[in-house]
ZAKOLBA-564703 format. One line per 2 residues: their letters; for each residue x, y, z of C-alpha. Coordinates in Angstrom, 2 decimals. Last residue first. Layout:
REM residues N
a) X,Y,Z  ...
***
This chain:
REM residues 236
el) 26.76,-9.51,-20.74  24.91,-10.80,-23.77
vl) 27.13,-11.44,-26.79  26.13,-10.89,-30.41
ad) 28.84,-12.45,-32.55  30.07,-10.65,-35.63
gv) 29.41,-12.35,-38.98  28.05,-9.23,-40.69
rv) 29.92,-6.32,-39.17  29.19,-3.86,-36.36
qg) 31.36,-0.85,-35.55  31.52,1.06,-32.32
pa) 29.69,3.39,-29.96  29.12,2.73,-26.24
av) 25.76,2.55,-24.46  23.64,2.78,-27.61
ra) 19.92,2.32,-26.90  18.13,-0.80,-28.03
lv) 14.78,-2.09,-29.19  14.12,-5.81,-29.20
dl) 11.99,-7.44,-31.89  8.15,-7.86,-32.14
rn) 5.20,-6.70,-30.08  1.58,-6.62,-31.28
dh) 0.43,-8.65,-28.25  2.63,-11.65,-29.02
aa) 0.74,-14.45,-30.72  -2.57,-12.79,-31.53
av) -1.10,-9.39,-32.40  1.78,-10.85,-34.41
tk) -0.63,-12.98,-36.43  -3.12,-10.15,-37.00
li) -0.27,-7.84,-38.02  0.88,-10.31,-40.67
lp) -2.53,-11.51,-41.81  -3.44,-8.07,-43.19
sh) -1.34,-8.84,-46.29  0.03,-6.43,-48.91
pl) 2.50,-7.95,-51.34  6.32,-8.07,-51.01
dq) 8.27,-7.44,-54.23  8.68,-3.64,-53.75
qa) 6.70,-2.93,-50.61  3.13,-3.84,-49.85
qn) 1.84,-2.92,-46.41  1.09,-5.36,-43.62
im) 4.12,-4.41,-41.47  3.02,-0.75,-41.68
vc) -0.30,-1.62,-40.03  1.26,-1.21,-36.58
re) 3.77,-2.90,-34.30  4.73,-1.92,-30.77
sa) 8.49,-2.43,-30.75  9.99,-4.55,-28.00
rl) 11.88,-3.47,-24.88  15.23,-2.38,-23.42
le) 18.43,-3.88,-24.77  21.28,-1.54,-23.82
lr) 23.84,-1.79,-26.60  27.63,-1.91,-26.43
lt) 29.92,-1.53,-29.47  33.62,-1.67,-28.59
gg) 35.33,-4.62,-30.27  32.60,-6.41,-32.14
ir) 29.10,-6.65,-30.70  28.36,-6.51,-26.98
at) 24.81,-6.67,-25.68  23.68,-5.28,-22.33
cg) 20.68,-6.94,-20.74  17.43,-5.44,-19.44
fw) 15.31,-7.12,-22.08  17.18,-10.10,-23.55
dd) 14.59,-12.73,-22.72  12.04,-10.85,-24.82
ev) 14.29,-11.30,-27.88  13.58,-15.02,-27.66
fp) 10.34,-14.15,-29.45  10.48,-17.48,-31.26
pt) 12.30,-20.34,-29.52  15.91,-21.21,-30.41
gp) 15.96,-24.79,-31.67  18.62,-24.19,-34.28
pt) 21.05,-21.43,-33.18  20.16,-17.75,-33.69
rv) 20.98,-15.67,-36.74  20.62,-12.03,-35.71
li) 19.04,-9.47,-38.05  20.21,-5.95,-37.21
np) 18.73,-2.61,-38.26  15.22,-4.00,-38.21
rf) 12.56,-2.91,-40.71  9.74,-5.33,-39.83
rr) 8.50,-6.25,-43.31  12.09,-6.03,-44.59
ed) 12.87,-8.99,-42.33  11.39,-11.50,-44.75
ip) 7.93,-12.89,-45.27  6.04,-13.89,-48.41
vg) 2.49,-14.85,-47.33  1.05,-18.33,-47.93
pi) 2.98,-19.90,-45.04  1.38,-17.72,-42.35
aq) 2.46,-19.27,-39.02  5.53,-20.95,-40.54
ri) 6.89,-17.69,-41.91  6.15,-15.97,-38.59
wg) 8.10,-18.65,-36.72  11.08,-18.21,-39.05
lt) 11.21,-14.47,-38.33  11.17,-15.11,-34.59
at) 14.01,-17.63,-34.75  15.88,-15.52,-37.35
tl) 16.18,-12.85,-34.70  15.27,-9.14,-34.78
is) 17.19,-6.11,-33.50  15.88,-2.54,-33.73
lp) 18.06,0.45,-32.92  17.36,4.13,-32.19
lq) 14.35,3.90,-29.84  10.67,4.78,-30.49
df) 9.31,6.11,-33.78  12.65,7.58,-34.80
hs) 12.66,10.78,-36.86  13.62,12.86,-33.83
ie) 12.40,16.44,-33.54  15.14,19.07,-33.15
ge) 16.27,18.73,-36.75  16.46,15.63,-38.92
rv) 17.27,16.31,-42.59  14.45,17.07,-44.99
va) 12.73,15.54,-48.00  9.89,17.91,-48.81
vd) 6.10,17.90,-48.80  3.50,20.62,-49.43
dr) 3.25,20.18,-53.21  1.36,16.90,-53.03
gl) 0.67,14.36,-55.78  2.60,11.69,-53.89
ya) 4.95,10.88,-56.77  5.06,14.46,-58.09
ri) 5.94,15.93,-54.71  8.32,13.04,-53.97
ft) 10.22,13.57,-57.24  10.79,17.28,-56.66
ta) 11.85,16.62,-53.06  14.32,13.87,-53.99
da) 16.04,15.67,-56.87  17.72,13.75,-59.68
va) 16.13,10.40,-58.91  18.17,7.21,-58.51
hg) 16.73,4.37,-60.59  15.48,1.07,-59.15
hp) 12.16,0.92,-60.99  10.16,1.97,-57.92
di) 12.28,5.16,-57.63  15.49,5.39,-55.59
le) 16.12,8.40,-53.35  19.80,9.19,-52.89
pr) 21.09,10.05,-49.47  23.22,12.99,-48.32
ds) 26.29,12.13,-46.23  28.21,11.11,-49.35
dg) 31.05,8.61,-49.02  29.88,6.43,-51.89
py) 26.15,6.83,-52.52  24.06,6.78,-49.33
rs) 20.92,4.77,-49.98  17.17,5.13,-50.31
sl) 14.19,3.05,-51.35  10.79,3.62,-52.93
hl) 7.86,1.21,-52.92  7.70,1.71,-49.15
lg) 6.83,5.38,-49.69  3.65,4.46,-51.54
dm) 1.03,5.54,-49.03  1.78,8.62,-46.97
rr) 0.41,8.24,-43.44  1.35,11.28,-41.40
fr) 3.54,11.03,-38.31  4.09,13.11,-35.17
rt) 0.68,13.00,-33.44  -0.16,9.79,-35.23
sk) -0.95,8.64,-38.78  0.55,5.41,-40.06
gs) 2.84,4.07,-42.78  5.07,7.10,-42.44
gf) 5.77,10.56,-43.83  6.78,12.99,-41.11
kg) 4.52,15.69,-39.72  5.67,19.31,-39.68
ea) 2.30,20.74,-40.69  3.61,21.60,-44.18
dr) 4.63,17.98,-44.77  7.87,16.17,-44.00
va) 9.48,13.28,-45.90  12.37,12.03,-43.79
yl) 16.15,12.21,-43.50  18.45,10.89,-40.77
rd) 16.48,7.66,-40.76  19.77,5.82,-40.24
gt) 22.76,8.01,-41.09  25.14,6.24,-38.71
vg) 23.32,3.36,-37.06  22.15,4.78,-33.72
rq) 22.17,8.31,-32.26  25.01,7.51,-29.87
dv) 27.12,6.16,-32.72  26.99,2.92,-34.74
ev) 29.43,2.49,-37.60  28.48,0.10,-40.38
st) 29.46,-3.23,-41.90  28.17,-5.54,-44.64
lr) 25.24,-3.29,-45.53  21.74,-3.69,-46.93
eg) 20.08,-0.43,-47.94  16.61,0.57,-46.88
gt) 13.12,0.81,-48.29  11.39,4.11,-47.61
sk) 9.66,4.97,-44.34  12.46,7.27,-43.14
ip) 15.06,8.29,-45.69  18.48,6.77,-44.93
yr) 17.05,3.37,-43.88  19.99,1.21,-42.77
wl) 20.07,-2.56,-42.64  22.52,-5.20,-41.42
re) 22.23,-8.93,-42.04  23.19,-12.20,-40.35
it) 24.93,-10.92,-37.21  25.70,-13.94,-35.08
gv) 23.79,-15.54,-32.22  23.24,-15.80,-28.47
it) 26.85,-15.75,-27.27  26.58,-15.67,-23.49
vm) 28.67,-13.72,-20.98  28.85,-14.27,-17.22
***
């Protein structure tokens, strides 16, 4: 039995980890995930990657979310965009001045993955809409939660419907198949200011109280393919 649970509303890719992403109308998805997603990161002298948090693999570097990144044309090397929307001449030179650190560089992924957990994050408009209603004074859109795929679900779909998809296989387009596994464990990064979105501690508090700090569905790629805005997401 197959079930259409929604359509692809928006697609996002984040060429340089922990910076703002680029919105796409279509993109190839391979075994690693969305092609080029988080393929580059800011790395310090200890080998830790710039993030909104500090862990064994990541180093908190405030301000990265005020930047963004994109792949220009057919290039496989991303551009870094400054807070005013201008592409910088050299990403590493700019980042060192921006962060006030000379021990960081923008580097391509090597043996250590840049992903926090799994390659793909999928979020629904049902869950996003619930969060907006729960904290109406705080500007909310999907950029807070950095999904690759935002799925528009039918009216009346309950929030956190993504939980019902765990263990399923999703089909999108002609050949793309995703194994839907579990939710992301959220951290203070969803509170942080970015571009036109202000800082708010209410976001993580709300997600923690309502859903144990979990939000979205994480996926592994079972079969590669292309995804386009407007495609149906089908559970098999």
